[in-house]
C-alpha positions in Angstrom: 0.1 0.0 0.1 1.1 3.5 -0.8 2.9 5.0 2.3 0.7 7.2 4.1 3.8 8.8 5.8 5.3 9.6 2.4 4.0 13.1 2.3 3.2 13.7 6.1 5.7 16.5 6.7 4.5 18.3 3.4 0.9 17.9 4.3 1.4 19.2 7.9 3.4 22.2 6.5 0.8 23.1 3.9 -1.7 22.9 6.7 0.3 25.3 8.7 0.3 27.8 5.7 -3.3 27.4 5.4 -4.0 28.3 8.9 -2.1 31.4 8.8 -3.6 32.8 5.6 -5.8 35.8 6.3 -5.7 37.7 2.9 -7.9 40.8 2.3 -6.8 40.9 -1.4 -5.5 38.2 -3.7 -2.7 40.3 -5.4 0.9 40.0 -6.0 1.8 41.8 -2.7 -0.4 39.9 -0.4 0.6 36.6 -1.9 4.3 37.1 -1.9 4.9 35.8 1.6 2.8 32.8 1.7 4.0 31.6 -1.8 7.4 31.9 -0.9 6.8 29.8 2.2 5.0 27.2 0.1 8.0 27.1 -2.2 10.4 26.8 0.6 8.4 24.2 2.2 8.4 21.9 -0.8 12.2 22.5 -1.4 12.7 21.2 2.3 10.6 18.2 1.5 13.0 17.3 -1.5 10.8 18.8 -4.4 13.3 20.2 -7.0 13.7 23.9 -7.0 12.3 24.4 -10.4 9.5 22.2 -9.6 8.6 23.8 -6.5 9.0 27.3 -8.2 6.7 26.1 -10.9 4.1 25.0 -8.6 4.1 28.3 -6.6 4.0 30.3 -9.7 0.8 28.4 -11.0 -0.8 28.8 -7.6 -0.1 32.6 -7.5 -1.5 33.2 -11.0 -4.6 31.2 -10.3 -5.2 33.3 -6.9 -4.4 36.4 -8.7 -6.9 35.7 -11.5 -9.6 34.9 -8.9 -8.7 38.0 -6.8 -11.0 40.4 -9.0 -13.9 38.1 -7.7 -12.5 37.9 -4.0 -15.6 39.4 -2.4 -17.3 36.1 -3.1 -14.9 34.3 -0.9 -15.4 34.6 2.8 -12.1 32.3 3.4 -9.5 32.1 0.9 -8.2 28.9 2.1 -10.5 26.6 0.0 -9.5 28.5 -3.0 -5.8 28.1 -2.1 -6.4 24.4 -1.6 -7.9 24.0 -5.1 -5.2 26.1 -6.8 -2.6 23.9 -5.1 -4.5 20.8 -6.4 -4.7 22.0 -10.0 -0.9 23.3 -9.8 0.5 20.0 -8.5 -1.5 17.8 -10.9 -0.5 20.0 -14.0 3.3 19.6 -13.0 3.3 16.1 -12.4 1.3 15.2 -15.6 3.8 15.3 -18.7 2.5 17.2 -21.8 1.7 13.9 -23.7 -0.2 12.5 -20.9 -0.1 8.8 -19.7 0.9 5.5 -21.3 -1.2 2.5 -21.7 1.5 0.0 -21.7 -0.9 -3.1 -22.3 -2.5 -1.3 -25.3 1.0 -0.7 -26.8 2.0 -4.5 -26.3 -1.4 -5.5 -27.8 -0.7 -3.5 -31.0 2.8 -4.8 -31.5 1.3 -8.3 -30.9 -1.3 -7.8 -33.6 1.7 -6.7 -35.9 3.4 -10.0 -35.0 6.3 -8.3 -33.3 7.4 -8.6 -29.4 7.3 -5.5 -27.4 10.8 -4.9 -26.1 11.2 -2.8 -22.8 14.6 -2.0 -21.3 15.0 -1.2 -17.5 17.2 1.5 -16.7 18.6 2.8 -13.4 21.4 2.6 -10.8 22.2 -0.1 -8.4 20.1 -0.3 -5.4 16.8 1.0 -6.8 15.2 -2.4 -6.9 15.2 -2.4 -10.6 15.3 -6.2 -11.2 12.6 -6.8 -8.6 10.3 -4.2 -10.4 10.9 -5.9 -13.7 9.8 -9.1 -12.1 6.6 -7.3 -10.6 6.0 -5.6 -14.0 6.5 -9.1 -15.8 3.7 -10.4 -13.4 1.3 -7.9 -14.4 1.7 -8.5 -18.1 1.0 -12.4 -17.2 -2.1 -11.5 -15.5 -3.1 -9.5 -18.6 -2.5 -12.6 -20.7 0.8 -11.7 -22.2 3.9 -14.0 -22.5 7.3 -12.9 -21.4 11.1 -13.6 -21.8 13.8 -12.0 -19.8 17.3 -10.9 -20.9 19.8 -10.9 -18.2 21.7 -8.2 -19.8 23.6 -6.9 -16.6 26.5 -9.0 -17.1 28.7 -7.3 -15.0 27.5 -9.0 -12.0 26.9 -12.8 -11.5 24.5 -11.9 -8.6 22.3 -9.9 -11.0 22.0 -12.8 -13.3 21.2 -15.3 -10.6 18.6 -12.7 -9.1 16.7 -12.4 -12.5 16.8 -16.1 -13.1 15.3 -16.8 -9.6 12.4 -14.3 -10.4 12.0 -16.1 -13.8 11.8 -19.5 -12.2 9.3 -18.4 -9.6 7.2 -16.8 -12.4 7.6 -19.4 -15.1 9.4 -17.1 -17.3 12.4 -18.3 -19.3 15.8 -16.1 -18.7 18.1 -15.6 -21.6 21.6 -15.3 -20.2 25.2 -15.6 -20.8 28.2 -16.0 -18.7 29.3 -12.9 -16.4 31.3 -10.5 -18.4 29.7 -11.3 -21.7 28.2 -8.8 -24.1 24.9 -7.3 -22.8 23.7 -6.6 -26.3 24.3 -10.2 -27.5 22.2 -11.3 -24.5 19.4 -9.0 -25.4 19.5 -9.9 -29.2 19.2 -13.6 -28.1 16.1 -12.9 -26.1 14.5 -10.9 -29.0 15.4 -13.9 -31.2 13.9 -16.4 -28.9 10.6 -14.1 -28.5 10.1 -14.3 -32.3 10.9 -17.9 -32.5 8.4 -18.8 -29.6 5.9 -16.1 -30.4 6.4 -14.4 -27.0 4.6 -11.0 -26.6 7.2 -9.0 -24.2 11.1 -9.0 -24.0 12.2 -7.4 -20.7 15.8 -6.5 -20.6 17.5 -6.0 -17.3 20.5 -3.8 -17.6 23.6 -3.1 -15.2 22.9 -0.7 -12.3 25.4 1.7 -13.8 26.2 5.2 -12.5 24.6 7.6 -14.8 27.9 9.4 -15.4 30.0 6.4 -16.4 30.5 7.0 -20.0 31.4 3.3 -21.1 28.6 1.9 -19.4 26.1 4.5 -20.7 27.4 3.7 -24.2 26.8 0.1 -23.6 23.3 1.0 -22.4 22.4 2.9 -25.5 23.8 0.1 -27.8 21.2 -2.3 -26.1 18.5 0.2 -26.8 19.6 0.8 -30.4 20.3 -2.7 -31.3 17.0 -4.0 -30.0 15.0 -1.1 -31.1 13.5 -0.8 -27.8 9.9 0.3 -27.7 10.0 1.5 -24.0 12.9 2.6 -21.9 11.7 2.6 -18.2 13.8 4.6 -15.5 13.5 3.0 -12.1 14.1 5.7 -9.3 14.2 5.1 -5.7 11.9 7.3 -3.7 14.3 7.6 -0.7 17.2 8.9 -2.9 15.6 12.6 -2.9 17.4 15.0 -5.1 19.9 12.3 -6.3 17.2 10.5 -8.2 16.1 13.8 -10.0 19.7 14.0 -11.1 19.9 10.4 -12.3 16.7 10.8 -14.0 17.8 13.8 -16.0 21.2 12.2 -17.0 19.6 9.0 -18.3 16.8 11.1 -20.0 19.6 13.4 -21.9 21.9 10.6 -22.5 20.0 7.3 -23.3 16.3 8.2 -23.4 13.5 7.7 -20.9 10.0 7.0 -22.0 8.5 6.3 -18.5 9.3 6.2 -14.8 8.6 3.7 -11.9 9.5 5.0 -8.5 10.3 2.2 -5.9 10.1 2.3 -2.2 6.9 4.4 -2.0 5.6 2.6 0.8 8.5 4.1 2.9 8.6 7.0 5.4 10.0 9.6 2.8 9.5 13.3 2.3 8.2 12.3 -1.2 9.5 15.3 -3.0 11.2 13.1 -5.7 8.1 11.5 -6.8 6.6 15.0 -7.4 9.7 16.0 -9.2 10.8 13.1 -11.6 7.9 13.2 -14.0 8.3 16.9 -14.4 12.0 16.7 -14.7 12.2 14.2 -17.6 8.7 15.2 -18.9 7.6 11.5 -19.1 5.0 9.8 -16.9 5.3 7.8 -13.8 3.6 4.5 -14.6 3.8 2.7 -11.1 5.0 3.1 -7.6 6.6 0.2 -5.9 5.0 -0.3 -2.5 6.4 -3.7 -1.2 8.4 -6.7 -1.9 5.6 -9.0 -3.2 5.0 -9.4 -7.1 1.7 -7.7 -6.7 3.0 -4.7 -4.7 3.4 -2.3 -7.9 0.5 0.4 -7.7 -0.6 2.2 -10.7 0.4 5.7 -10.5 -2.7 8.2 -10.1 -2.2 11.7 -10.1 -5.6 12.7 -8.3 -4.8 10.0 -5.6 -1.3 11.5 -5.1 -2.5 14.9 -4.8 -5.1 13.7 -2.1 -2.1 12.6 0.0 -0.5 16.0 -0.1 -3.3 18.3 0.6 -4.9 18.6 4.0 -8.6 18.3 4.4 
């Protein structure tokens, strides 16, 4: 279950700001202090500076526009709450909207081609486990899956993915440790064509985003498989670090969607608010536990409800 403590500090802080507001006019001068306090509160809760500023500016514009009709409002707090809801939702919803992954897989299946997903991210984010959770969702939707163990840098990574494959009844294509990651992915793709498998899921090394050689190798995997979907897996506990990671992967390899892990933990939550806006791509799921079913579909309305006090 989504961690109720995730936005507890942010929610409490917003509640405090709302209680203090006693505005007689909704104008630039009157709003300057509470909006600045709101921006600082979000930054303190690990919302990226540019994202916090964008939300603050959107809220201010909304309130100033309503200022000409302010005599209608005996209490501006509900208005501020609604402006916040709108601003946060707009900021975390990328321009192109969401992605229906299942529909995209169905389309490829109708064309007779497997759908290729490459998982990206650094060590420790729960990338391999997240890949298994996502595969489990595909299976429940009636899709067949094959794994490519393209993290050939660590024998432990190959073993971990193979164990997930055994539990889920999914074949894992693997080579020896130190082998060519792209060759593994291509072998998995060939297997999918030969066996009529719907989805190829490629696990990649948990490389640091600033390691040039490993980034080039990842880019080669993406290019050679003509990947349909590049999913960045980020750790909700990593705060501003995950925002930097997401930006680097987006700039250097490309990111189509995001999954944030450990959303059941007691974290400030700012990273979840910031990542989608930072890379301009949607968050698909939130990891909320260790079980295969512990992958919660991302819902912007639900998320905003956790942030705003009643």
